[in-house]
N, C-alpha and C positions, 0 to 999 in steps of 0.2 A: 787253879782248878776251876773250871766253869761247869763241872758236872760232878756227881758223886757216885761212888761205887759201894753198894751196901751188901757185898757178898763176903763170905768168910774166906780166909786164906789157909794155905797148907800149914801143917803143924810146925811149931818152932823147932822141934827135933829135926824135921826134914831140912829146914834152913841151915841148921848148924852143921849138918853132915854133907852138905852139897859140895861138889868138887868141880873144877873147871873142865870144860869140854875142849880137848886139845887138838882134835883132828880136822877142824874146819876153819876156813879163811873167813875173815870179817866180811859180812855181806855188804853189798853196795846197793844204794837206793838212788839211782840217777834221777834227775829232774824229769817229771812227767810219769813216774812210776804210778800205776793205778793201785788204789787201796780201798779198804773199808774198815770200819771200826764197830765192834759190838762189845760192850762192857757189862751191861746190866743182866744178861742172861747167858747161860751156857747152851748154845745151839748144838744140835746133833752134828757130829763130824761130817756126815754126808752133805749137810746143808752148807757147811763152810767150804768143803772141797769143791763143790760145783760152782761156786762163784767164779767169775772170770777175771777178778782182780789179781794183781801180782803180789800184793802184800795185805795182810790182815792184822789189825791191832786188837788184841783180846786181853782179858784180865789174866795175869800170870797165875795167881794163886788159885782162883776158882777153877781154872782149867787143868790144874794138876792135882787138886785135892782128891784123895781117895784112890790114888794110883791111876787116874785117867791117862790115856795115851793120846789125847786130842792134839797136843802140841807137836809131839814127835811125828805123828802120822801126817798132820797138816803140813809140817815142814818138808815133807817129801816132794811137795808140788808148789808150795808158796813160801814167801818170806813171812815169818811169824814174829810180829812185834809184840812184846809182852809188857803190859801196863802195870805199874805200881806207883804208889805215892812216895817220892823221895824226900819231900819237904814237909810232910805232916804226919803226926801220930794219929792213927785212926783207932779209936778205942775198941772196935769190934774185931780187930785183927788178932790172930793167935799169938803174935809176938809183941803185942802192945805192952806186956809187963816187962819186956826187956829194956824199955826206956825208963830212965830215972826221972823224977820230977824236974830236975834241972835241965833235962834235954828238950823240954817243950815249953812254949810260951802262950801267946794269945790264941784264942779260938779263931778258926777260920770263919769269917762273917758269912752266915747263911748255911753253914755245913755242920750240923749237929754231930758231936762226937769227934771232931777233928781239931787239932791244935798245931800251930806252926812249930817246926823243929828248930833247934839250935844247930845250924849246919856246920858250925865249927867244933861241935862236940865229937870227941874221939869215939864215944860209945855209939852215937848216931851213925857215924861213918862205918863202924864195925858192923852194925845191923844191916846197913845198905850194901856193904860188901857181900854179906851172906846172901842177901836177896839176889844180887846179880849172879853170884855163883850158882844159886839155885835155878835161876833162869837158864844158865848154860847147861846145867845137868838135865833140865826138863826138855831141852831141845829147841828153845827159842833161837831165832837168828838175830834178834835185836831187842832192845829195851826202850820203853817210853816212860822215863821217870817224871812224874808230875810234881807240880807245886815247887818249882825252883825260882819263883818270883816273889819271895817274901820281902825282898828289899823295896818293892813298890809301895810308896807312901808309908813306909815303916810298918806295914801290916803284920810283920812277924813278931813284933814286940821286943825284938832284940836290937833294933836300930842299925842293923848291918848294912853297909853300902853294897852296891851291885858287884863290886870286885870280890867280895867274900863269897857271893853266890856263884860267880864265875869260877872261882877256885874250887868250889864244891862240885860244880858240873864237870870241871876238868878232872877232878879226883874220880868221880863216877866213870868218866870216859876212860880213864886209865885202867880201872878195874874191869870195865867192859872189854877193852882191848886185850887185856891179859887173858880173858876168858873167851876170846874170839867172837865177841858180840859187837854188833853195831849199836849205836846209841843216838837218840834224837834229843833235840832241845824243845821242850814243851813251853809254848808261849814265851815269857821272859825275853821279850824282844830287845831290851836295852843291853843285854850281854852277848848278843849275836857276835859282834866283832871280837870279843874276848874268848869265845869258845869255838868259833867256826873251824879252826884247824883240827879240832878233835871230835867233831860230830859227823854223822853220816846222813842225817836228814833233820827236818824240823817238823813239829806238829803245832798247829795254831787252832784256836777256837774263836770264831766270829770276827775275823779280821776285817770284814766288811762293816760290821756294826761298830767296832771300837776305833773311832777316829782314823779310819782308813789305814789300819795297821798293815794291810796287805803290801803296800809299797815298800815297807821296811824289810821285806824279804828279798830284795834285789841282790844283796851279797850272797845269799844262800843259793839262789838260782845261778848267779854268776860263777859260783863254785861247782856248778853241775849237780847239786844235791836236790832231792825231792823236798817239796814243801807240802805237807799233808794238812789240808784245811777242812775244818768242820764249820758249817753254818747252820745254826739252829733255827729252823723256820725260814720263810721267805724263799726266794728263787734266784738269788744273785750269784751268777756264775762268771762274773767279769774278772779280768786279770789286768792289773796295772802294767804299764810298759816295763819290760825287763823282768817280769815275775812270772814263773810257771807254777801254777797252783794245781795240785791234785785234790780236787774239791768234792766233798760229799755234802748233800743237804739232808739234815736230820730233823726230826720233829722238834717243835718249839718247846716241848716238855723236857728236852734234854735227856731222854731215857736211854738212848743208845742201845736199844734192845732189838733192832731189826737191821737186816742187811739191805743194801741198795741206797739209791739216792745220788749216784755219781753224776757230776756235771758232764755234759757231752764234750 
C-alpha cells in the first residue's frame, strides 16, 4: 500500500451475513479501460455518475456503511471496483477484533494502526472471504485487494516467499470468481506470472517512480487486461513499449480525495 484509508467500514455483522451475487457474469476490464480512484472521501453519487470513465475504484466499506446505495446505483452505468486491504489488519476497522494476535505481524512502515497479516492463516482467509462476499452483495463488479506484497524484503515479519502470496491472491481470486466478481492484482509485481490467469486487471502505484516498474506490466497488457496506474504528483504519462497504461495523476499528498487527472 502506498496510501492509507482512514475511514470506518461496515459492521462485522453485515460482513458475516453477506451472500454471493449469483446473477451476474464476471466483469471484463480490457486494456485501455478508462478509470478513476477516490478512497479518502465519499463523494455524492451524482458526482461519481457524471464522470466519463468506465470504471471507478472506491472504498467498499465506507460506501456501503449505513445502508447507502452508492455502489448498486453506480454499477448501473459503470464498473465499480471495491477497495479493501487484504494483507493488513487495520485497527480502526469494525472487524479488527476478528483477527487473533497470531494473525498479524510487523507494523506497516509509515502506516499507523496497520500490521501485516499472516496470509497462510485460515482465520485471515475466512475474514477475507466474508469481505469478498459482502462486496458481491453490495453490488460491486470487482475488488481491489491491497497489500499483497508482504514478501517484498521480508516486510511482513513472517518471512514468506512470493509463492505464498501468489497462493493467497489465487485463493482470493477463487472466492471472487465464485461470487461473480472480477479481481485485480495491486502492485506485487513479482507474482504477476503466478496469478495472471486468475486476475482481470492490475493496479499499480507510481510505476514511473519505482525503478521503472511500468515495463513489468507487459504480460498483463499482452493478456489484454487493463493496467490501472496511479502516479502521485508529476506529469509523467509515458508508456513503455508493449504496455498500455490507464493512468491517473493524483496529488503528491496521496489523498485520493478528488476525481480527475486522467492522462490523455
